[in-house]
C-alpha positions in Angstrom: 103.7 145.2 108.6 103.1 146.4 105.1 101.6 144.0 102.3 105.0 143.6 100.5 106.3 142.2 104.0 103.1 139.8 104.6 104.0 136.2 104.7 101.6 134.3 102.4 100.7 130.6 102.1 102.2 129.1 99.3 100.5 128.6 95.8 98.7 125.6 95.3 101.3 125.4 92.0 103.7 125.7 93.8 102.7 123.0 96.8 101.9 120.7 93.8 106.2 119.8 93.5 106.7 116.5 93.4 109.4 114.5 94.0 109.5 110.6 92.5 108.5 109.8 96.5 106.3 112.2 97.4 103.6 110.9 94.9 101.6 107.5 95.3 101.5 105.5 92.7 98.1 103.1 91.9 98.3 99.4 91.6 98.0 100.6 87.2 100.7 102.8 87.2 103.1 100.1 89.2 101.8 97.6 86.6 102.8 99.5 83.8 106.2 100.7 85.6 106.6 96.8 85.6 104.9 95.7 82.3 102.6 93.4 84.2 98.9 92.8 84.0 97.1 94.5 86.8 96.1 91.3 88.5 99.9 90.4 88.9 100.5 93.6 91.0 97.1 92.4 93.4 98.4 88.9 93.7 101.8 89.8 94.4 100.7 92.6 97.4 102.7 90.6 100.3 105.7 90.9 97.8 105.1 94.5 97.1 106.3 97.1 99.4 102.8 98.8 100.1 100.9 102.0 101.7 97.4 100.8 103.0 94.5 103.7 102.8 91.9 102.0 103.7 90.7 99.6 101.2 93.4 101.2 98.7 96.7 100.5 98.0 99.5 102.4 97.0 103.4 102.2 96.4 105.7 104.9 96.4 107.8 104.5 92.8 111.4 104.7 95.1 110.3 101.5 97.1 108.7 100.0 93.8 112.2 100.6 92.1 114.1 99.1 95.3 111.6 96.0 95.2 112.9 95.3 91.8 117.1 96.0 92.2 116.8 94.0 95.4 114.7 91.1 93.8 117.4 90.4 90.9 117.1 88.9 87.6 114.7 86.3 86.8 113.1 85.4 90.3 
């Protein structure tokens, strides 16, 4: 096989193409999206859709947006 035909793994830059779903948000980022203090995010972890990574908590942006849609106004 010639060098032009060899398969190469994707470069790091192309691997960084992130959709809104693949990038996990921190509590600080969720607080910024919701316009609430970070302490509010932590006190509502049982209500919010979370991903636990050991002692770390992360959020999928699409799950946070769905949470807002399902919650409705002034709840």
